VOPAGU-2260 file (C-alpha; in pm, 1 decimal, decimal comma):
REM VOPAGU-2260
SITE   aa  ch    i         X         Y         Z
SITE  MET   A    0   10929,7    9670,6    9092,0
SITE  ALA   A    1   11002,6    9835,4    8760,8
SITE  GLY   A    2   10651,5    9915,0    8642,6
SITE  ARG   A    3   10526,8   10114,9    8347,1
SITE  TRP   A    4   10565,5   10490,4    8375,0
SITE  ILE   A    5   10373,0   10758,7    8186,3
SITE  GLU   A    6   10598,2   11063,4    8159,0
SITE  THR   A    7   10339,8   11330,3    8066,9
SITE  TRP   A    8    9984,2   11354,5    8192,1
SITE  GLU   A    9    9756,1   11654,3    8120,0
SITE  PRO   A   10    9392,5   11556,4    8184,0
SITE  GLU   A   11    9264,9   11915,7    8177,5
SITE  ASP   A   12    9381,8   11945,3    7813,0
SITE  GLU   A   13    9068,5   11841,6    7624,6
SITE  THR   A   14    9261,3   11727,9    7316,9
SITE  PHE   A   15    9496,3   11512,2    7522,7
SITE  TRP   A   16    9202,0   11373,1    7717,1
SITE  ARG   A   17    9001,1   11288,3    7407,7
SITE  GLU   A   18    9285,1   11132,9    7208,8
SITE  ARG   A   19    9461,7   10937,7    7480,9
SITE  GLY   A   20    9392,6   11032,1    7839,3
SITE  GLU   A   21    9035,9   10907,9    7882,4
SITE  ARG   A   22    9111,2   10556,1    7758,0
SITE  VAL   A   23    9413,9   10516,1    7985,7
SITE  ALA   A   24    9240,3   10670,4    8287,7
SITE  ARG   A   25    8937,6   10444,2    8257,2
SITE  ARG   A   26    9154,0   10132,0    8225,6
SITE  ASN   A   27    9338,8   10223,4    8543,7
SITE  LEU   A   28    9009,4   10302,1    8713,9
SITE  TRP   A   29    8860,0    9955,7    8653,1
SITE  PHE   A   30    9158,3    9766,4    8789,5
SITE  SER   A   31    9191,4   10007,9    9079,9
SITE  VAL   A   32    8831,4    9925,9    9167,6
SITE  LEU   A   33    8910,4    9552,3    9167,7
SITE  SER   A   34    9202,9    9589,2    9406,9
SITE  GLU   A   35    9021,0    9830,4    9636,2
SITE  HIS   A   36    8718,2    9602,0    9636,2
SITE  ILE   A   37    8924,2    9308,9    9766,8
SITE  GLY   A   38    9089,2    9542,0   10020,4
SITE  PHE   A   39    8752,1    9643,3   10163,1
SITE  SER   A   40    8646,8    9279,5   10187,3
SITE  VAL   A   41    8958,1    9189,2   10384,7
SITE  TRP   A   42    8920,0    9496,8   10604,5
SITE  THR   A   43    8563,3    9401,8   10698,0
SITE  LEU   A   44    8620,1    9026,5   10736,3
SITE  TRP   A   45    8553,9    9048,7   11109,1
SITE  SER   A   46    8203,8    9185,2   11052,9
SITE  VAL   A   47    8135,1    8830,2   10930,3
SITE  MET   A   48    8369,8    8632,6   11154,0
SITE  VAL   A   49    8218,6    8762,9   11479,0
SITE  LEU   A   50    7873,3    8642,2   11375,8
SITE  PHE   A   51    7995,3    8281,6   11378,3
SITE  MET   A   52    8192,5    8305,5   11703,7
SITE  GLY   A   53    7950,4    8117,6   11928,5
SITE  PRO   A   54    7971,5    8043,3   12302,1
SITE  GLU   A   55    8256,3    7798,9   12241,5
SITE  TYR   A   56    8480,6    8098,6   12160,4
SITE  GLY   A   57    8418,9    8254,7   12501,0
SITE  ILE   A   58    8385,4    8610,7   12369,9
SITE  ASP   A   59    8096,5    8835,7   12480,4
SITE  PRO   A   60    7935,5    9107,4   12261,3
SITE  ALA   A   61    8162,5    9378,2   12406,9
SITE  GLY   A   62    8466,3    9169,8   12309,2
SITE  LYS   A   63    8331,6    9127,2   11957,4
SITE  PHE   A   64    8270,6    9500,5   11920,6
SITE  PHE   A   65    8631,1    9553,5   12030,6
SITE  LEU   A   66    8755,8    9317,8   11756,0
SITE  ILE   A   67    8577,5    9507,9   11481,1
SITE  SER   A   68    8687,0    9837,2   11638,9
SITE  THR   A   69    9049,4    9722,6   11620,5
SITE  ALA   A   70    9022,8    9648,4   11249,7
SITE  THR   A   71    8853,5    9985,8   11193,4
SITE  LEU   A   72    9122,6   10175,8   11384,4
SITE  VAL   A   73    9416,4   10023,9   11196,1
SITE  GLY   A   74    9237,4   10069,7   10863,4
SITE  ALA   A   75    9199,7   10438,9   10939,9
SITE  LEU   A   76    9558,3   10495,0   11053,9
SITE  VAL   A   77    9727,3   10326,2   10756,8
SITE  ARG   A   78    9541,6   10549,2   10513,6
SITE  VAL   A   79    9789,8   10831,9   10572,3
SITE  PRO   A   80   10106,7   10644,9   10463,5
SITE  TYR   A   81    9914,0   10470,5   10185,3
SITE  THR   A   82    9822,2   10812,1   10043,4
SITE  PHE   A   83   10186,6   10912,1   10005,0
SITE  ALA   A   84   10294,9   10568,8    9878,2
SITE  VAL   A   85   10137,4   10632,0    9536,1
SITE  ALA   A   86   10374,5   10916,1    9451,4
SITE  ARG   A   87   10673,2   10741,9    9607,8
SITE  PHE   A   88   10637,1   10406,0    9432,7
SITE  GLY   A   89   10389,5   10467,3    9149,0
SITE  GLY   A   90   10016,7   10395,7    9139,9
SITE  ARG   A   91   10051,9   10066,0    8956,0
SITE  ASN   A   92   10344,0    9943,9    9164,1
SITE  TRP   A   93   10179,3   10026,5    9492,9
SITE  THR   A   94    9849,2    9869,6    9384,5
SITE  VAL   A   95   10031,4    9543,0    9309,9
SITE  PHE   A   96   10207,1    9547,4    9647,9
SITE  SER   A   97    9904,1    9651,8    9852,0
SITE  ALA   A   98    9689,2    9385,0    9684,6
SITE  VAL   A   99    9934,5    9099,1    9737,3
SITE  SER   A  100   10002,8    9205,3   10097,3
SITE  LEU   A  101    9639,6    9119,2   10176,9
SITE  LEU   A  102    9745,9    8754,9   10172,4
SITE  VAL   A  103    9910,0    8808,0   10514,0
SITE  PRO   A  104    9600,5    8898,7   10720,5
SITE  THR   A  105    9381,9    8655,6   10526,5
SITE  ALA   A  106    9614,3    8361,5   10588,9
SITE  ALA   A  107    9660,3    8467,0   10952,7
SITE  ALA   A  108    9284,8    8480,3   11008,8
SITE  PHE   A  109    9249,9    8138,1   10847,7
SITE  TRP   A  110    9508,1    8005,7   11094,1
SITE  VAL   A  111    9359,2    8142,4   11418,9
SITE  MET   A  112    8987,0    8113,2   11345,0
SITE  GLU   A  113    8892,6    7831,0   11581,2
SITE  PRO   A  114    8773,6    7791,1   11941,8
SITE  GLY   A  115    9052,2    7793,3   12195,4
SITE  THR   A  116    9258,8    8065,7   12029,1
SITE  PRO   A  117    9355,0    8328,2   12290,7
SITE  TYR   A  118    9162,0    8651,4   12259,9
SITE  ALA   A  119    9487,7    8842,0   12208,8
SITE  GLY   A  120    9545,5    8634,8   11895,5
SITE  PHE   A  121    9210,8    8742,0   11752,2
SITE  VAL   A  122    9288,2    9106,4   11832,9
SITE  ALA   A  123    9627,9    9085,6   11660,7
SITE  VAL   A  124    9483,0    8934,2   11344,5
SITE  ALA   A  125    9193,1    9182,7   11342,1
SITE  ALA   A  126    9456,9    9456,6   11350,6
SITE  LEU   A  127    9634,6    9297,6   11053,0
SITE  THR   A  128    9317,0    9300,9   10843,6
SITE  GLY   A  129    9313,7    9679,7   10887,8
SITE  ILE   A  130    9569,4    9714,6   10608,5
SITE  GLY   A  131    9284,9    9644,3   10367,6
SITE  GLY   A  132    9140,4    9981,0   10466,6
SITE  GLY   A  133    9454,8   10155,5   10345,8
SITE  ASN   A  134    9388,7   10047,4    9987,7
SITE  PHE   A  135    9109,8   10303,3    9968,5
SITE  ALA   A  136    9342,0   10597,9   10033,6
SITE  SER   A  137    9606,4   10498,0    9780,4
SITE  SER   A  138    9344,6   10410,6    9520,9
SITE  MET   A  139    9157,6   10740,5    9556,8
SITE  THR   A  140    9478,8   10942,8    9545,7
SITE  ASN   A  141    9587,1   10756,4    9232,6
SITE  ILE   A  142    9255,3   10794,2    9048,1
SITE  ASN   A  143    9228,0   11160,4    9150,1
SITE  ALA   A  144    9547,2   11224,7    8951,0
SITE  PHE   A  145    9417,2   11050,1    8638,8
SITE  PHE   A  146    9091,6   11242,5    8584,6
SITE  PRO   A  147    9011,1   11606,9    8502,3
SITE  LEU   A  148    8819,1   11815,2    8753,8
SITE  ARG   A  149    8497,3   11801,0    8550,5
SITE  GLU   A  150    8483,3   11420,1    8586,0
SITE  LYS   A  151    8627,4   11371,5    8934,4
SITE  GLY   A  152    8289,5   11336,0    9105,9
SITE  TRP   A  153    8190,2   11047,5    8881,1
SITE  ALA   A  154    8533,8   10882,5    8873,2
SITE  LEU   A  155    8602,5   10907,0    9246,8
SITE  GLY   A  156    8247,5   10797,6    9325,3
SITE  LEU   A  157    8275,9   10495,9    9097,3
SITE  ASN   A  158    8618,1   10404,1    9234,1
SITE  ALA   A  159    8506,0   10433,2    9594,4
SITE  GLY   A  160    8167,7   10273,2    9532,4
SITE  GLY   A  161    8323,7    9974,0    9361,0
SITE  GLY   A  162    8558,9    9938,3    9654,8
SITE  ASN   A  163    8282,5    9982,8    9911,4
SITE  ILE   A  164    8093,9    9693,6    9750,3
SITE  GLY   A  165    8362,9    9472,7    9901,6
SITE  VAL   A  166    8176,4    9515,1   10232,2
SITE  PRO   A  167    7844,6    9355,0   10129,1
SITE  VAL   A  168    8022,5    9101,8    9908,7
SITE  VAL   A  169    8223,9    8955,6   10198,0
SITE  GLN   A  170    7903,5    8945,8   10402,2
SITE  LEU   A  171    7722,9    8771,7   10118,3
SITE  VAL   A  172    8010,0    8523,7   10086,3
SITE  GLY   A  173    7977,6    8460,3   10459,0
SITE  LEU   A  174    7606,6    8393,2   10417,4
SITE  LEU   A  175    7653,7    8157,4   10122,4
SITE  VAL   A  176    7934,8    7968,4   10292,0
SITE  GLY   A  177    7721,8    7950,1   10603,3
SITE  LEU   A  178    7429,3    7802,4   10413,3
SITE  LEU   A  179    7634,7    7558,9   10206,4
SITE  VAL   A  180    7914,1    7457,7   10443,1
SITE  ILE   A  181    7887,4    7584,8   10799,4
SITE  GLY   A  182    7539,4    7440,6   10829,4
SITE  THR   A  183    7694,9    7099,2   10771,3
SITE  LEU   A  184    8028,6    7132,1   10951,6
SITE  GLY   A  185    7912,2    7357,1   11232,6
SITE  ALA   A  186    7976,8    7717,5   11331,9
SITE  SER   A  187    8334,0    7634,5   11430,4
SITE  HIS   A  188    8437,1    7643,5   11063,7
SITE  PRO   A  189    8386,7    8008,1   10948,4
SITE  ARG   A  190    8748,8    8007,6   10827,5
SITE  ILE   A  191    8621,8    7863,9   10498,9
SITE  VAL   A  192    8507,9    8217,5   10412,8
SITE  LEU   A  193    8872,5    8321,2   10418,9
SITE  GLY   A  194    8980,1    8054,6   10172,3
SITE  VAL   A  195    8754,4    8209,9    9908,4
SITE  TYR   A  196    8959,7    8531,0    9909,7
SITE  ILE   A  197    9309,7    8393,9    9864,6
SITE  PRO   A  198    9279,3    8336,3    9486,1
SITE  LEU   A  199    9092,6    8667,5    9447,3
SITE  ILE   A  200    9379,9    8854,6    9613,3
SITE  VAL   A  201    9626,6    8694,7    9372,6
SITE  LEU   A  202    9399,5    8785,9    9078,8
SITE  ALA   A  203    9384,1    9151,5    9186,6
SITE  GLY   A  204    9763,8    9172,6    9210,6
SITE  VAL   A  205    9819,2    9010,9    8870,8
SITE  CYS   A  206    9561,5    9234,2    8699,0
SITE  ALA   A  207    9716,5    9547,7    8847,7
SITE  ALA   A  208   10061,9    9439,4    8728,6
SITE  LEU   A  209    9940,1    9373,5    8374,9
SITE  HIS   A  210    9697,4    9658,5    8315,2
SITE  MET   A  211    9777,1    9962,1    8532,7
SITE  ASP   A  212   10023,5   10250,1    8490,8
SITE  ASN   A  213   10239,9   10479,2    8703,5
SITE  LEU   A  214   10220,5   10856,1    8652,1
SITE  ARG   A  215   10562,5   11020,6    8658,5
SITE  PRO   A  216   10419,1   11373,7    8717,9
SITE  VAL   A  217   10262,4   11260,9    9048,1
SITE  LYS   A  218   10509,2   11353,1    9320,6
SITE  ASN   A  219   10490,0   11366,5    9696,8
SITE  ASP   A  220   10472,0   11732,3    9778,5
SITE  THR   A  221   10565,4   11803,0   10139,2
SITE  GLY   A  222   10472,7   12165,9   10094,3
SITE  ALA   A  223   10125,7   12072,8    9966,8
SITE  ALA   A  224   10078,4   11828,5   10253,2
SITE  LEU   A  225   10167,5   12094,3   10509,7
SITE  GLU   A  226    9940,4   12345,5   10339,1
SITE  ALA   A  227    9657,5   12095,0   10341,4
SITE  VAL   A  228    9709,9   12026,2   10712,1
SITE  ARG   A  229    9698,3   12399,4   10787,6
SITE  ASP   A  230    9395,6   12466,3   10568,7
SITE  PRO   A  231    9072,6   12474,1   10772,7
SITE  HIS   A  232    8877,8   12324,5   10482,4
SITE  THR   A  233    9074,4   12001,0   10520,9
SITE  TRP   A  234    8945,9   11961,4   10875,0
SITE  ILE   A  235    8594,7   12076,1   10794,6
SITE  MET   A  236    8571,9   11817,2   10517,9
SITE  ALA   A  237    8722,8   11557,2   10752,3
SITE  VAL   A  238    8432,0   11616,6   10991,1
SITE  LEU   A  239    8177,5   11589,7   10710,4
SITE  TYR   A  240    8339,2   11274,2   10574,6
SITE  THR   A  241    8332,7   11129,3   10925,1
SITE  GLY   A  242    7957,2   11176,3   10915,1
SITE  THR   A  243    7917,5   10998,9   10581,7
SITE  PHE   A  244    8192,9   10741,0   10538,8
SITE  GLY   A  245    8249,4   10697,1   10912,1
SITE  SER   A  246    7882,9   10606,7   10942,6
SITE  PHE   A  247    7897,5   10374,6   10641,1
SITE  ILE   A  248    8197,6   10172,5   10754,5
SITE  GLY   A  249    8096,9   10176,7   11121,8
SITE  TYR   A  250    7746,2   10053,7   11044,7
SITE  SER   A  251    7883,9    9796,1   10801,4
SITE  PHE   A  252    8103,1    9645,4   11071,7
SITE  ALA   A  253    7838,7    9659,7   11344,6
SITE  PHE   A  254    7503,3    9595,4   11172,7
SITE  GLY   A  255    7508,0    9215,7   11192,4
SITE  LEU   A  256    7631,0    9216,6   11550,8
SITE  VAL   A  257    7357,9    9464,0   11650,2
SITE  LEU   A  258    7093,9    9238,9   11492,9
SITE  GLN   A  259    7238,1    8935,5   11668,1
SITE  THR   A  260    7270,3    9101,6   12008,5
SITE  GLN   A  261    6963,8    9326,4   12023,4
SITE  PHE   A  262    6715,8    9132,7   11812,9
SITE  GLY   A  263    6829,8    8776,7   11887,0
SITE  ARG   A  264    6909,1    8679,0   11527,9
SITE  THR   A  265    7112,3    8363,2   11463,8
SITE  PRO   A  266    7442,3    8395,5   11272,1
SITE  LEU   A  267    7281,0    8297,3   10942,0
SITE  GLN   A  268    6974,0    8514,3   11004,7
SITE  ALA   A  269    7195,3    8813,4   11080,0
SITE  ALA   A  270    7418,3    8745,2   10778,2
SITE  SER   A  271    7111,9    8722,0   10552,8
SITE  LEU   A  272    7009,1    9076,4   10653,2
SITE  THR   A  273    7339,7    9261,8   10674,2
SITE  PHE   A  274    7462,8    9270,5   10315,0
SITE  ALA   A  275    7171,1    9455,3   10152,3
SITE  GLY   A  276    7232,1    9792,2   10323,0
SITE  PRO   A  277    7606,9    9816,6   10248,2
SITE  LEU   A  278    7538,4    9696,8    9892,8
SITE  LEU   A  279    7286,9    9973,9    9827,2
SITE  GLY   A  280    7513,1   10232,1    9991,9
SITE  SER   A  281    7803,9   10124,0    9773,0
SITE  LEU   A  282    7607,3   10118,4    9449,0
SITE  ILE   A  283    7464,9   10465,4    9503,3
SITE  ARG   A  284    7796,5   10632,9    9586,1
SITE  PRO   A  285    7872,6   10717,6    9218,4
SITE  VAL   A  286    7523,3   10869,3    9199,1
SITE  GLY   A  287    7615,4   11100,1    9485,4
SITE  GLY   A  288    7925,1   11205,1    9292,1
SITE  ARG   A  289    7727,8   11259,2    8973,5
SITE  LEU   A  290    7459,8   11463,7    9151,3
SITE  ALA   A  291    7736,8   11672,4    9307,0
SITE  ASP   A  292    7888,5   11728,5    8961,5
SITE  ARG   A  293    7554,7   11862,6    8844,7
SITE  TYR   A  294    7403,3   12045,9    9142,0
SITE  GLY   A  295    7700,3   12117,8    9368,0
SITE  GLY   A  296    7847,1   11895,2    9635,7
SITE  ALA   A  297    7750,4   12121,3    9927,0
SITE  ARG   A  298    7381,0   12115,5    9835,9
SITE  ILE   A  299    7372,3   11737,1    9801,0
SITE  THR   A  300    7571,2   11691,7   10121,5
SITE  LEU   A  301    7338,8   11915,1   10323,9
SITE  ALA   A  302    7029,2   11735,5   10194,0
SITE  THR   A  303    7192,5   11401,8   10274,3
SITE  PHE   A  304    7269,8   11490,8   10635,6
SITE  ALA   A  305    6915,5   11617,5   10688,9
SITE  ALA   A  306    6777,5   11290,1   10555,0
SITE  MET   A  307    7026,0   11088,1   10765,8
SITE  ALA   A  308    6897,6   11264,2   11076,1
SITE  ALA   A  309    6540,6   11170,6   10983,1
SITE  ALA   A  310    6636,3   10807,1   10917,5
SITE  THR   A  311    6817,7   10793,5   11251,1
SITE  GLY   A  312    6497,6   10910,0   11419,3
SITE  VAL   A  313    6320,1   10612,5   11263,5
SITE  VAL   A  314    6590,6   10376,9   11392,1
SITE  ILE   A  315    6563,3   10522,7   11745,0
SITE  GLN   A  316    6188,8   10464,4   11740,5
SITE  ALA   A  317    6237,5   10108,1   11614,4
SITE  SER   A  318    6506,6   10036,1   11871,6
SITE  GLY   A  319    6284,3   10155,4   12156,1
SITE  SER   A  320    5984,0    9954,8   12037,8
SITE  ALA   A  321    6188,9    9645,4   11935,9
SITE  SER   A  322    6037,5    9657,2   11585,1
SITE  LEU   A  323    6271,9    9467,2   11354,5
SITE  PRO   A  324    6093,7    9562,0   11025,9
SITE  LEU   A  325    6104,7    9933,6   11113,5
SITE  PHE   A  326    6464,8    9899,3   11231,8
SITE  LEU   A  327    6567,9    9739,0   10902,5
SITE  THR   A  328    6385,2   10007,9   10703,6
SITE  GLY   A  329    6555,1   10293,4   10887,7
SITE  PHE   A  330    6898,9   10131,4   10883,8
SITE  THR   A  331    6878,6   10052,7   10512,4
SITE  ALA   A  332    6785,9   10415,0   10445,5
SITE  LEU   A  333    7091,8   10520,3   10646,6
SITE  PHE   A  334    7317,6   10303,6   10433,0
SITE  VAL   A  335    7175,4   10450,8   10110,4
SITE  LEU   A  336    7215,8   10804,7   10239,0
SITE  THR   A  337    7573,3   10749,2   10358,6
SITE  GLY   A  338    7653,6   10627,5   10006,8
SITE  LEU   A  339    7511,9   10944,3    9852,6
SITE  GLY   A  340    7698,5   11157,4   10103,6
SITE  ASN   A  341    8025,8   10973,6   10044,1
SITE  GLY   A  342    8006,5   11060,5    9675,6
SITE  SER   A  343    7910,7   11423,7    9726,3
SITE  THR   A  344    8169,2   11499,5    9996,7
SITE  TYR   A  345    8457,2   11352,0    9798,0
SITE  LYS   A  346    8351,9   11559,2    9498,1
SITE  MET   A  347    8368,5   11868,7    9717,8
SITE  ILE   A  348    8735,3   11823,5    9811,2
SITE  PRO   A  349    8899,7   11896,9    9472,1
SITE  GLY   A  350    8632,5   12156,5    9398,1
SITE  ILE   A  351    8703,4   12351,7    9716,8
SITE  PHE   A  352    9076,9   12374,8    9656,5
SITE  HIS   A  353    9024,7   12463,2    9289,8
SITE  ALA   A  354    8778,7   12736,9    9388,5
SITE  LYS   A  355    9023,3   12881,1    9642,0
SITE  GLU   A  356    9300,6   12906,7    9383,2
SITE  LEU   A  357    9071,5   13077,9    9133,6
SITE  ALA   A  358    8967,3   13317,7    9408,1
SITE  VAL   A  359    9324,3   13439,6    9457,6
SITE  GLY   A  360    9354,6   13519,8    9087,7
SITE  LEU   A  361    9526,4   13217,7    8928,3
SITE  ASP   A  362    9425,6   13135,9    8572,9
SITE  ALA   A  363    9224,5   12819,4    8509,0
SITE  GLU   A  364    9520,9   12596,0    8421,3
SITE  ALA   A  365    9733,9   12703,8    8717,5
SITE  ALA   A  366    9437,1   12681,2    8955,3
SITE  ALA   A  367    9359,9   12328,1    8834,7
SITE  ALA   A  368    9720,1   12215,4    8881,5
SITE  ARG   A  369    9753,0   12366,2    9227,9
SITE  GLY   A  370    9408,6   12239,9    9325,5
SITE  ARG   A  371    9511,6   11884,7    9230,7
SITE  ARG   A  372    9823,7   11914,7    9447,2
SITE  LEU   A  373    9637,0   12031,2    9754,1
SITE  SER   A  374    9332,3   11808,6    9716,1
SITE  GLY   A  375    9548,8   11501,2    9659,5
SITE  ALA   A  376    9737,8   11577,4    9980,4
SITE  ALA   A  377    9416,0   11647,4   10171,1
SITE  MET   A  378    9235,1   11332,6   10059,9
SITE  GLY   A  379    9455,4   11095,1   10255,6
SITE  LEU   A  380    9407,7   11287,6   10578,5
SITE  ILE   A  381    9034,9   11333,4   10522,1
SITE  GLY   A  382    8994,9   10965,1   10440,3
SITE  ALA   A  383    9184,7   10861,6   10753,1
SITE  VAL   A  384    8982,7   11086,6   10983,3
SITE  GLY   A  385    8661,3   10975,0   10815,6
SITE  ALA   A  386    8746,6   10610,6   10874,5
SITE  LEU   A  387    8811,3   10690,1   11240,7
SITE  GLY   A  388    8443,2   10776,4   11248,0
SITE  GLY   A  389    8380,7   10406,0   11197,6
SITE  LEU   A  390    8580,6   10339,5   11513,3
SITE  ALA   A  391    8368,0   10592,9   11701,7
SITE  VAL   A  392    8049,8   10421,6   11578,9
SITE  ASN   A  393    8164,7   10080,0   11700,2
SITE  LEU   A  394    8284,7   10212,6   12035,6
SITE  ALA   A  395    7953,1   10395,6   12080,2
SITE  PHE   A  396    7766,4   10070,2   12017,2
SITE  ARG   A  397    7995,4    9884,5   12259,1
SITE  GLN   A  398    7931,4   10138,2   12534,3
SITE  SER   A  399    7557,8   10150,1   12464,4
SITE  PHE   A  400    7517,2    9772,2   12479,4
SITE  GLN   A  401    7728,3    9748,8   12794,5
SITE  ALA   A  402    7517,6   10015,0   12965,0
SITE  SER   A  403    7165,7    9927,4   12852,2
SITE  GLY   A  404    7169,1    9610,3   12641,1
SITE  ASN   A  405    7062,1    9794,5   12324,3
SITE  GLY   A  406    7192,6   10052,6   12076,9
SITE  THR   A  407    6943,1   10333,7   12140,6
SITE  ALA   A  408    7186,8   10562,0   12323,6
SITE  ALA   A  409    7439,7   10523,2   12041,8
SITE  PHE   A  410    7181,6   10628,2   11784,0
SITE  TRP   A  411    7098,2   10941,9   11980,6
SITE  SER   A  412    7465,4   11038,8   11968,1
SITE  PHE   A  413    7471,6   10979,1   11591,3
SITE  LEU   A  414    7163,5   11198,9   11548,9
SITE  ALA   A  415    7333,8   11482,6   11734,4
SITE  PHE   A  416    7644,6   11450,1   11517,6
SITE  TYR   A  417    7440,9   11463,0   11194,0
SITE  ALA   A  418    7286,4   11787,1   11320,7
SITE  VAL   A  419    7638,1   11927,2   11369,8
SITE  CYS   A  420    7739,1   11820,0   11017,7
SITE  SER   A  421    7428,7   11977,5   10865,6
SITE  THR   A  422    7496,7   12307,0   11042,5
SITE  LEU   A  423    7862,9   12303,5   10940,1
SITE  THR   A  424    7782,6   12236,6   10572,5
SITE  TRP   A  425    7528,8   12516,9   10560,3
SITE  ALA   A  426    7737,6   12768,0   10753,6
SITE  VAL   A  427    8064,3   12719,1   10564,0
SITE  TYR   A  428    7965,3   12625,9   10208,9
SITE  LEU   A  429    7612,7   12758,2   10153,4
SITE  ARG   A  430    7556,6   13059,7   10379,2
SITE  ARG   A  431    7890,6   13239,9   10356,2
SITE  PRO   A  432    7947,0   13496,2   10078,0
SITE  ALA   A  433    8110,7   13359,7    9765,4
SITE  PRO   A  434    8475,5   13452,3    9705,0
SITE  VAL   A  435    8533,1   13705,4    9429,2
SITE  THR   A  436    8767,1   13636,0    9138,1
SITE  ALA   A  437    8870,0   13835,1    8833,6
SITE  ARG   A  438    8594,2   13650,1    8648,3
SITE  GLY   A  439    8322,6   13734,7    8902,0
SITE  ARG   A  440    8175,0   13543,5    9191,5
SITE  LEU   A  441    8259,4   13180,4    9262,8
SITE  GLY   A  442    8017,5   13001,9    9492,7
SITE  TYR   A  443    8131,3   12725,2    9726,5
SITE  ALA   A  444    7787,4   12574,6    9675,7
SITE  GLU   A  445    7908,4   12471,5    9331,9
SITE  VAL   A  446    8201,7   12261,7    9460,5
């Protein structure tokens, strides 16, 4: 794939940014969002498929939770190689490939989605759909390279939020297809949902080929990757991102199945309730990035985790009293808050590494360049670990339903984890003394 290569890219140079860089970066951002959006939809296909797998499929709730857990696990693991693929093949080139490759799991799911298929076949295809989760890592790494530090919160939030919207969109497509088609043909025909995405996948690949660019200065940096792995901030941010994005993707996969299993909703009733929370969480993610740009990512992240703990308390109360309206209110609040936290935590990553380089005495230009290297390397790992949080959410639900028939125990474990994340954010980024540079104090609260 030959591609179009940009030889020089200096986003921190305000003249370059104003005269050329901003226009090119924004064009790449919009088409990156399209591809990532489709990737998220394919990744979360099974959050819809399991709702329409009735008794004729012979799969119990625990088996369904395992299917969505499989897709979550693979989506998390492939994020690491997808992160490094951008520098190896070029952002445009890899976006084209990663978009078109989504045809494989979509066509495979279309083929197996019928009663009588062995359970192992469903597991294998659910694993294939996980490659859609990798699109997030490559897209975020690519867009991180295009934008200057002062606009990363907004740009990364918009890129991720536009991609995250793929979750509620596939659920909404499932609902519409269910109302228009499945209601007539029967619940044994959910594969029609899959047919909707085949032309959209082709569209995303064609648009990326025609309108995106490769950045020649972006290189895989083994040294930066090793430094990022050794840096404790990489792992601290991985924990925090597990709390925000891990919750978002885990809840997105499991919400409809929880409603169906615990509250006795039919497939269409569950589908009609599931898309609103992920949609709101996706739309508000850029707001989290923008608030972090203005007030500091650590402050917004701490406030978000405190609010998530409160919302989880509401959900626990609703789960114990079997109150569906209260349950929906608390769960929707959780989705909104995870969206805010996703934006603020991802803003923190480049800010932390930039702040560390300034603290050791590098000038602004050198600190920005080195910070981009390290944060770009760290993002793939942080994104992968964060997505594994979605696996933990689904496995917690599976265990909780097996043990007690409801999700209450799982929500107690989530509440405890949000308390850990709140404490970690405060202790590391808000309580500790600010590092001192030649220009004075630099607070981590500002990252």
